[in-house]
N, C-alpha and C positions, 0 to 999 in steps of 0.2 A: 742662351739659347743652347740647350744641351743635347747630345745624341749619344747615349750609352752604346758602346760597341760590343763589349764580351763581358762574360764572367769567366775568369779563369780560375783553374784548379777546383772548379765545380763541375763544369760541363764543357766540353769541347765545341761549343756552340757561339757563333757570332750573330747575336738577335740585334738589330738597330731599331731604335724608337726615336721619336721626336718628342722632347717635352714630355717624356712618358706615356704618350699615345702612340699606339702601335700604327706606323705607316708604311710597313714594308710590304712590298707587292706579293702576292702569295707565289707567282713564279719565282722569286727570289729565295724564298723560305730554304729549299732544298740545298742551294748552294752554299748559303751562309751557315747551314747546319754543318757543313763539311769542315769549316774553319776551326783554327785552335790559336789562341792567343800564344801559347807556348812554343808553337813551330813557326811563327811569323818572323819574318826579316823585316823589321820596319824600316830598313833602309830603302825597302821596296815597295812599302804600302803607300798608296796615294788615296786622297779624298778628292772626288770629283764633285764640284757644286755648280748649279745651274740657277743664276739669280738674276733679278731684273736688271736692266742694263743701268738702272740709275742706281744701283746700289755698288758699293765697293768695300772690299776688305783689304787690310794691309797686312804684313806680316807682324804677326804678334795679335791680330785681331782673333785668330783662332787658335785653340791649345788642345792637347790630348791631356786627358787628366787620369790617373790610375789611383784607385782607393784599394788598399790592401790592408787584411787584418789577420793576425795570427790566433789559429785556433786557441780558445782559453784565455785569450789576453784580452783587455779592455781597450776601447779605443781603436783607431785606425790610421794607417799613413796614408797621406794624400801627396801625391807628387804631379807637377805640372810640366809639360814638355811642350815648347812653342811648335806651331807649324807655321812653315813659309811657303809662299808661291813657288810653285815649279814652272819656272818660266820656259824650259827646254821645249823646243818646238815639236820633238818626237812625242814627248810626253802629252802634250796637249791635242797632238793628232790621235794617240791611242784613246783618248778620251772622246768616246764618238755618242756623247748623249744625243737625244733628238733634238734638232734644230727647231726653235721656236721665236717667233718675233718678239723682238724687245726683250729677249733672255741672252744673258752672256755666260759662256762655260769658264770655269777656271779650275786647275789642279792645284793641290796642296800636298805637303810631305812634312814629316817629322823633321825639325830643324838638325842637320847632321851631326851637330854636336851633342844632341840629346839621344841620338840613336842607342849609344853605348850604355847610356843609362837604363834605357829599357831592356835592352840585353841582358843586363846585370839583374834586374827584376826578374826577368823569364828564368834565369839561371837559379835565382833564390827560391822560386816557386818550384820549380823541378826538384831541387834538393829536398825541400819540406814534404815532397810526396813520398821520398824514399825513407829520410831520416825523421821527420815529423819536427814539431807540430806543422801541421799544414798550413799553408798561407792561401788564404782565398780571397778573392777582390773582383774588382770590375774595371772596364777602361771605357772612357767616354769621350767623345769629341764635343768641344763647347766653343761657340761662337762668341766671344766675351762682347762684342761690339761690330756694329758697321757703319758706314757713313752714307749718307743720299746726297745726289746731284740735283738742284733744283727745288722745287716745292715738296714737302712732306706728300707721299703718294696718298691717294684717296682710294679707299677700297681694298681688296686683299693685295697681300704682298705674297706671291708664289715662290717657292725653292724647292729645288730637287737635290737629292744627294745620293751619290754612287760611291761605292768603295772598290778599291783595287788590293787585293789581299796579297798579291804576290806578282814578281815580274812577269812570269808567264801565264798570268790570268787576266781576264777579262774584267772590265768593271761591272760591278754588281748593283743595281738599281735599290737603293735600300728607302728612299722616300720620294715619292713623285707628287710634285703640285701641293706641298703642305702649304697652307695659309698661315704665314706666322702672325698675323694679325689675330686670326682666330684663335690659335693655340696660346699667345700670350696675353692677349686682351689690348685694346686701343691704347691704354695708358702706360703698360710696360714696354710695349714695343717702341713708344718714343723715347723711353730713357735708354733703349738698346742701340736705336738707329738715330743718329744724330746728322746735323748738316756736315759735308765735307768741308775741310778748310781749304781756302784758297792755295 
C-alpha cells in the first residue's frame, strides 16, 4: 500500500495518491499545493488514518520512504523511516475526521530517531539547489502490512487518509473512502492483510 507524498526539488507541491490512483479530494488540492518538502518539520508532520475497526496497524507497519537521485548520476538512493503511532490524547483530539460507524481513527508520526535523518536529507537537497548537481526525488507513505480481527472481511475495505503538514495547520483530507480491495485486487490484499496474532 503506497501513498506518494511529494516530489522535492522539482515542485513545491504535496500531491497525494493511493497506489498510483489519484484520490485527492478536489477541495484539498489548493492546500496541498502550498506544501514544500524542504520546509517541513517532520517532527510535527502527522498522518491520520481512518480504517475499519477490525483492522490494526502496529508500529513499523507503516513507513515513510524517500527516493532521491542526483542529476546526471545513475540509480537512486532509497531511505526508509519508521512511522509509529502517536498515542498522545491531544494529537488524537486534533484529528477530527468524520465519525463513521465501524471505523476507527489513529494518528501516526515519523519515529523520533528518524526525524534527524529527514532533516539531513532536506539540507542536502537545499545545498544541491545552490551548489549543484541538483537532487530530485519523492517521498511516500507505505503501509507494509496490517492485520485483521475475526474473519477476513467480505466486500470492500474502505480507508481514508489525512495529512497534517505542520503543528499549526489542520489535517488535510488526501484520500477518502478508497477501497483497498479494488485498488490492490483480492489476491494481493490477502497477502498484505493477515490475521492478528493473539
